[in-house]
C-alpha positions in Angstrom: -16.6 21.3 -11.1 -17.4 24.1 -9.3 -15.7 27.6 -10.2 -16.2 29.2 -6.9 -13.0 30.4 -5.4 -11.7 28.2 -2.8 -8.9 28.8 0.1 -6.5 25.5 0.1 -4.0 24.8 3.1 -2.1 22.1 1.0 -0.6 23.3 -1.9 -2.3 26.7 -2.7 -0.4 27.5 -5.8 -0.9 23.9 -7.5 2.6 21.9 -7.7 1.5 18.7 -6.8 0.2 16.1 -9.0 -2.8 13.9 -7.6 -1.2 11.0 -9.3 2.1 10.8 -7.4 5.3 9.2 -9.6 8.1 9.5 -7.3 11.0 7.8 -5.7 9.4 7.6 -2.2 10.4 4.4 -0.4 7.9 2.4 2.1 11.2 2.4 4.4 11.9 -1.2 3.7 13.7 -0.6 0.1 16.2 1.7 -1.4 14.4 4.5 -3.4 14.9 3.8 -7.0 15.1 6.8 -9.5 12.6 7.8 -11.9 12.9 7.0 -15.6 12.9 9.5 -18.0 9.5 8.6 -19.5 8.5 9.3 -15.5 10.0 12.4 -15.3 8.7 13.4 -18.8 5.1 12.6 -17.8 5.3 15.0 -14.4 6.4 17.3 -16.6 3.9 16.9 -19.3 1.2 16.6 -16.5 1.5 19.3 -14.8 2.0 21.5 -18.1 -1.3 19.9 -19.3 -3.2 20.5 -16.0 -2.4 24.3 -15.9 -3.2 24.6 -19.3 -6.6 22.6 -18.9 -7.4 24.6 -15.8 -7.1 27.9 -18.1 -9.5 26.1 -20.5 -12.3 25.6 -18.1 -11.7 29.0 -16.1 -10.4 27.3 -13.0 -6.9 27.8 -10.6 -4.6 25.7 -11.1 -4.8 24.0 -7.3 -8.9 24.1 -8.1 -8.4 21.7 -11.1 -5.6 19.6 -9.7 -8.0 19.0 -7.1 -10.8 17.6 -9.5 -11.1 14.2 -11.3 -10.4 15.8 -14.4 -6.9 17.0 -12.9 -6.1 13.1 -11.9 -7.2 12.2 -15.6 -4.8 14.4 -17.3 -2.3 13.4 -15.1 -2.9 9.6 -16.0 -2.9 10.7 -19.9 0.3 12.1 -19.1 1.8 9.0 -17.8 0.1 7.2 -20.9 1.8 9.2 -23.4 5.3 9.4 -21.8 4.9 5.3 -21.6 4.2 4.6 -25.3 7.0 7.5 -26.6 9.3 4.9 -25.0 7.7 2.1 -26.9 5.6 0.4 -24.0 2.8 -1.6 -25.2 2.0 -3.8 -21.9 -1.0 -1.8 -20.3 -2.0 1.8 -20.4 -4.9 4.0 -18.3 -7.9 3.6 -20.1 -9.5 7.3 -20.3 -11.8 9.0 -22.7 -9.7 11.8 -24.1 -12.3 14.5 -23.1 -11.9 13.2 -19.4 -8.5 15.6 -19.4 -11.2 18.6 -19.2 -14.4 17.3 -18.3 -15.2 16.4 -14.8 -18.1 14.3 -15.5 -16.5 12.4 -18.0 -13.3 11.6 -15.7 -15.7 11.1 -12.8 -17.0 8.1 -15.2 -13.9 6.8 -16.0 -12.3 7.1 -12.4 -15.1 7.2 -9.8 -16.5 4.1 -8.4 -18.4 2.5 -5.9 -16.0 -1.0 -5.1 -16.0 -2.5 -1.6 -12.2 -1.2 -0.8 -10.3 -3.0 2.2 -6.6 -1.5 2.5 -4.9 -4.2 4.3 -1.8 -3.0 4.4 -1.4 0.3 6.5 0.9 2.2 8.7 1.7 5.1 10.8 3.9 5.6 13.5 2.5 6.5 16.9 1.4 9.4 18.7 3.1 12.4 19.1 3.4 12.3 22.8 5.2 8.6 22.5 7.5 9.9 20.2 8.6 13.3 21.8 9.2 10.9 25.5 10.8 8.4 23.3 13.3 10.4 21.2 16.4 10.0 23.7 15.8 6.2 23.7 15.3 5.6 20.3 16.8 8.2 17.7 14.9 7.1 14.3 12.1 8.9 16.0 13.3 11.9 15.2 15.2 10.9 12.3 11.9 11.1 10.3 12.5 14.9 10.0 14.9 13.8 7.4 12.4 13.2 4.7 9.2 13.8 6.3 7.7 17.0 5.0 7.7 19.8 7.5 6.5 22.8 5.3 2.5 22.4 4.7 2.2 19.7 6.9 -1.3 20.8 7.9 -0.9 18.3 11.1 1.7 20.2 12.4 -0.1 23.3 13.6 2.0 25.4 15.7 4.5 22.7 16.6 7.6 24.0 14.2 9.7 21.4 16.3 7.7 18.2 15.9 5.6 19.2 12.9 7.4 16.4 11.2 6.2 14.0 13.7 2.5 15.0 13.4 2.4 14.3 9.7 2.6 10.6 10.5 0.7 9.5 13.7 -2.7 8.3 13.8 -4.5 11.2 13.2 -2.9 11.9 10.0 -3.3 8.3 8.9 -7.2 8.6 9.3 -7.8 11.9 7.3 -5.5 10.3 4.2 -6.5 7.0 4.2 -10.3 7.6 5.1 -11.5 11.1 4.1 -9.2 11.5 1.1 -9.6 8.1 -0.1 -12.3 5.6 -1.2 -11.3 3.0 1.5 -14.1 1.6 3.3 -11.9 -0.6 5.8 -8.3 -1.2 6.2 -5.7 -3.1 8.5 -3.2 -1.5 11.0 0.6 -3.2 9.9 3.5 -3.1 12.1 7.3 -3.1 11.0 9.8 -5.7 11.9 11.3 -3.8 15.0 11.9 -5.5 18.4 8.9 -5.2 20.4 10.2 -2.7 22.7 10.8 -0.3 19.8 7.7 -1.0 17.5 6.3 1.6 15.3 3.7 2.5 16.6 3.2 0.7 19.7 0.1 -1.8 20.4 -1.0 0.7 22.6 -1.3 3.4 20.1 -2.9 0.9 17.1 -5.4 0.8 19.5 -5.6 4.4 20.0 -6.0 5.0 16.3 -9.0 2.5 16.5 -10.5 4.5 19.1 -9.9 7.8 16.9 -11.8 6.0 14.0 -14.7 4.2 17.0 -15.2 8.1 18.6 -16.1 9.4 15.3 -18.9 6.7 15.3 -18.0 3.6 13.7 -17.0 0.1 14.3 -16.0 -1.2 11.0 -13.2 1.0 9.6 -10.1 -0.1 11.1 -8.5 -3.9 12.3 -4.7 -4.1 13.8 -2.2 -6.7 13.2 -0.5 -8.5 16.0 3.5 -8.8 15.1 5.6 -12.0 15.8 9.0 -12.0 14.9 10.2 -15.7 15.5 14.0 -14.8 15.6 13.9 -12.5 18.4 13.4 -14.2 22.0 10.3 -13.7 23.8 8.5 -13.0 20.8 6.5 -16.7 19.9 5.9 -16.8 24.4 4.0 -13.5 24.2 1.7 -13.9 21.3 -1.1 -15.4 23.7 -0.7 -12.6 25.6 -0.8 -10.3 22.7 -3.5 -12.0 21.4 -5.8 -11.6 24.7 -4.6 -8.1 25.1 -5.5 -6.7 21.8 -8.0 -7.2 18.6 -5.3 -9.0 16.5 -7.0 -9.4 13.1 -4.0 -11.3 11.5 -0.4 -11.7 12.5 2.2 -10.0 10.8 5.9 -11.3 10.1 8.9 -10.6 8.3 11.4 -14.0 7.4 14.4 -11.8 6.3 14.8 -9.7 9.6 15.8 -10.9 12.9 19.1 -10.1 15.4 22.5 -10.9 14.3 21.6 -11.8 11.1 19.1 -14.1 11.5 16.4 -15.3 9.8 13.6 -18.0 9.0 11.7 -19.8 6.4 7.6 -20.6 6.6 8.7 -24.4 6.3 11.7 -24.8 8.5 11.4 -25.9 12.4 11.0 -22.1 13.6 8.8 -21.2 11.4 6.4 -23.9 11.7 6.5 -23.4 15.7 5.6 -19.7 14.5 2.6 -21.0 12.8 1.7 -23.9 15.5 1.7 -20.6 17.8 -1.0 -18.8 15.1 -2.9 -21.7 15.2 -3.1 -22.3 18.9 -4.6 -18.6 19.2 -7.5 -19.2 17.1 -6.5 -16.5 14.5 -5.0 -18.6 11.7 -4.0 -15.9 9.5 -0.6 -14.8 8.8 0.5 -11.7 6.6 4.4 -12.4 5.9 6.4 -10.0 3.9 8.0 -11.7 0.9 10.3 -9.7 -1.9 11.1 -6.1 -1.5 14.1 -7.5 0.1 16.2 -5.9 3.0 19.3 -5.4 1.3 21.1 -4.0 4.5 21.1 -7.7 5.7 22.9 -9.2 3.4 23.4 -12.4 5.1 19.8 -13.1 5.1 18.7 -12.0 1.7 17.8 -15.9 1.0 15.1 -15.3 3.5 12.9 -12.9 1.5 12.5 -15.5 -1.2 9.0 -16.9 -1.4 9.9 -20.4 -2.1 8.9 -21.6 1.9 5.3 -20.4 0.7 4.0 -23.0 -1.4 5.5 -25.7 1.3 4.0 -24.1 4.5 0.6 -24.0 2.7 0.4 -27.4 1.5 1.5 -28.6 5.0 -0.9 -26.2 7.2 -4.1 -26.2 5.0 -6.2 -24.3 8.0 -3.8 -21.6 7.9 -4.6 -18.5 5.8 -1.3 -17.1 4.4 -1.4 -13.6 2.6 1.9 -12.8 0.8 2.6 -9.3 1.4 4.0 -7.4 -1.7 3.7 -10.7 -3.6 7.2 -11.4 -4.0 8.1 -8.3 -5.8 11.7 -7.4 -5.9 12.3 -4.6 -8.0 15.8 -4.6 -8.2 14.6 -7.6 -11.1 12.7 -6.3 -14.2 9.7 -8.6 -14.4 8.5 -10.0 -17.8 6.3 -12.7 -18.9 6.4 -15.9 -16.5 9.8 -18.2 -16.8 10.1 -21.2 -14.9 13.8 -20.5 -14.4 14.0 -16.9 -13.6 14.3 -17.8 -10.0 12.9 -14.6 -8.2 10.6 -11.9 -7.9 6.5 -12.9 -8.6 7.8 -16.2 -10.5 9.3 -17.4 -7.2 6.1 -17.2 -5.6 4.2 -19.0 -8.6 7.0 -21.9 -8.9 6.3 -22.4 -5.0 2.7 -22.8 -5.5 2.9 -24.9 -8.4 5.4 -27.2 -7.4 3.1 -27.9 -4.5 0.2 -28.5 -5.8 -1.4 -24.7 -5.9 -3.6 -24.0 -9.4 -5.3 -20.8 -10.0 -9.0 -23.1 -10.0 -9.3 -24.4 -7.0 -9.8 -22.8 -3.8 -6.5 -21.6 -1.8 -5.5 -20.6 1.7 -2.7 -18.3 -0.3 -2.9 -14.9 -1.3 -0.7 -12.3 -2.8 -1.2 -8.8 -1.6 0.4 -5.6 -3.7 1.0 -2.8 -1.4 4.1 -1.1 -2.1 4.1 -3.2 -5.5 1.3 -1.9 -7.3 2.3 1.8 -6.4 5.6 0.8 -7.6 4.4 -0.9 -10.7 2.2 2.5 -11.5 5.4 4.0 -13.4 5.6 1.3 -15.9 3.4 0.0 -18.2 4.9 -3.1 -19.1 6.4 -4.3 -15.8 2.5 -3.4 -14.4 0.9 -5.6 -17.1 3.2 -8.7 -16.7 3.2 -8.4 -12.7 -0.5 -8.1 -12.6 -1.3 -10.2 -14.9 0.7 -13.3 -13.6 -0.6 -12.9 -10.8 -4.3 -13.3 -11.8 -3.2 -15.8 -13.9 -1.2 -18.0 -12.1 -2.0 -17.2 -8.7 -6.1 -16.3 -9.3 -8.2 -14.0 -9.7 -9.8 -14.7 -6.3 -6.6 -14.4 -4.5 -4.8 -11.1 -5.7 -5.4 -8.6 -2.6 -5.3 -4.8 -2.4 -2.8 -2.6 0.1 -1.0 0.5 -0.5 1.6 0.6 2.5 -0.1 3.9 3.2 0.7 6.3 5.2 4.2 6.3 3.6 2.8 7.0 0.3 0.2 9.6 1.7 -3.3 9.5 0.6 -3.9 6.0 -1.6 -6.6 7.9 -3.5 -4.1 7.9 -6.5 -3.7 4.2 -6.1 -7.0 3.6 -6.5 -7.9 5.9 -8.9 -4.7 4.2 -11.2 -6.2 1.0 -11.1 -9.5 1.7 -11.8 -8.5 3.3 -15.1 -5.6 0.6 -15.4 -5.8 -2.1 -18.6 -3.2 -4.8 -19.8 -2.9 -4.3 -23.8 -4.7 -6.7 -25.8 -1.9 -7.2 -27.2 -0.2 -8.8 -24.0 -3.2 -10.7 -23.3 -3.4 -12.2 -26.4 0.4 -13.2 -26.3 0.5 -14.0 -22.7 -2.7 -15.4 -21.9 -3.2 -12.5 -19.1 -6.8 -11.5 -18.3 -8.7 -8.4 -19.5 -8.9 -6.4 -15.9 -13.1 -6.4 -15.9 -14.9 -4.5 -13.1 -15.8 -8.0 -11.3 -11.8 -8.7 -11.5 -11.3 -5.0 -9.8 -13.9 -5.6 -7.1 -12.3 -8.5 -6.2 -8.9 -7.5 -5.6 -10.1 -4.0 -4.0 -11.8 -5.9 -1.2 -13.9 -9.1 -1.9 -10.7 -11.4 -1.9 -9.5 -9.6 1.2 -13.4 -9.7 3.1 -12.9 -13.5 2.1 -9.6 -14.1 4.2 -10.7 -11.9 6.8 -14.0 -13.5 7.2 -15.8 -10.8 6.5 -19.5 -10.1 4.6 -19.0 -6.5 2.2 -23.0 -6.0 3.0 -22.7 -6.2 6.7 -19.9 -3.8 7.0 -20.8 -1.4 4.3 -24.2 -1.3 5.8 -22.2 0.7 8.8 -19.7 2.3 7.1 -22.3 3.6 4.1 -23.9 5.7 7.3 -21.5 6.3 9.8 -20.5 9.9 10.5 -17.0 8.7 8.6 -19.0 8.7 5.5 -21.1 12.1 6.5 -18.1 13.9 6.7 -16.8 12.5 3.8 -19.3 13.8 1.8 -19.1 17.3 3.7 -15.4 17.5 3.2 -15.7 16.1 -0.4 -17.2 20.3 -0.9 -14.0 21.5 0.6 -11.7 19.0 0.0 -7.9 19.6 0.3 -5.6 16.5 -0.1 -1.9 17.0 0.8 -0.9 14.8 -2.5 2.5 14.3 -0.1 4.2 10.9 0.2 5.9 10.6 3.8 8.6 8.4 3.1 12.4 8.3 2.4 13.0 9.9 -1.5 16.9 9.1 -1.8 19.7 7.0 -1.3 20.8 9.3 1.5 17.2 9.5 3.0 16.7 6.2 3.5 20.3 5.1 4.6 20.3 7.7 7.5 17.3 6.4 8.7 17.9 2.8 8.7 21.0 3.3 10.4 19.5 4.9 13.1 16.4 2.8 13.1 18.4 0.0 14.1 20.4 1.7 16.9 
């Protein structure tokens, strides 16, 4: 780790941790308070980083930007969780990684093919400013998006919060400040005329990436909400107009408290339309229920996934968030729990799926893994169950960034994550081997999207983005910010404005 003096635009005093355990939500679920162990871990991490910075002769900010800063933070999380008696998993790192950069890099660096299939941003600055009178939610982001120290804001204090969430910000946070190779830009469940971002803005982000000299970095979803009038009818037009990589839908969301199941009549109409477009991939939000739609809660269940998959074997179903419901603590698999990841497992088992057979159903862990990083027991149970019952070839990497800022902390945490011997023996969970990590990080999604990682990397490993990353790494300046709502007030204010 270089000891030369550096100037940082972001957090020059070094107050933000590189592994972000906080209350931030992606806007779809109520922010959850931190436990006492989480609060203690964050406090210990900052204190230990301060001490290790002095020990190694660095400023605190310089140390926090190093890989040793991340290792120190993960060690503090281990210690705080262990003190509460949690034994399900830990972040496996050598002790010396806390202050030895070489040891930290050995543990937390990697060369896996990383395919993030769930990313978000909110559109370009011009669209937001022009659309603000019609869509108050757009300016309501200033209630939680960081406005101070947002390097994307420049000299625009009135709209600085919007700059934090645009395609330009997404490209920096995801491709420059993380090891992500390629990503999929997704869309929320709003009506077509309120989409964030609009298709044109998603396509503009692809052009931003392509302007950097690459054609393999970013793909985009097509959004279809069958509960909205006209959405099914415009799918052909959408597929013809935009480079749709898969179709994103939300079964729990619709006007006037309407929803649908994938195996009911409306769900089958949607699936048939997907088939007709020729792009036979569906990314469906399951779990993380929208609690504001109380009449629709049943539609957040994964009970329809198995029947829909069995009835439509030519369709690939990617179950976003893996059915996880953070309101209900996850334990070992229980046939009778009727919630969360167990609901997805039951639906698959009841329809003839098993982890050792080819399958058209995948479980994606965007927001799920990010939330599990704080709790070693729940992390062991959720990841253990998904790998054991859905299968090591069917768990997919997603991060829900840009809501959580750069996904690099999620990547490093998963590189170090290991289920304990005790939980492996007691519950039959697999050891997280390098082969399993590589599958989760990208190989499984490459198969689902029909990509060859080797072919993709022939481009991405030599493109200008990669060269820019190498130069940037010499003087990197990550924000270590998260951009979603962080408390009940911010969440409710955002949801209320969004639905006007």
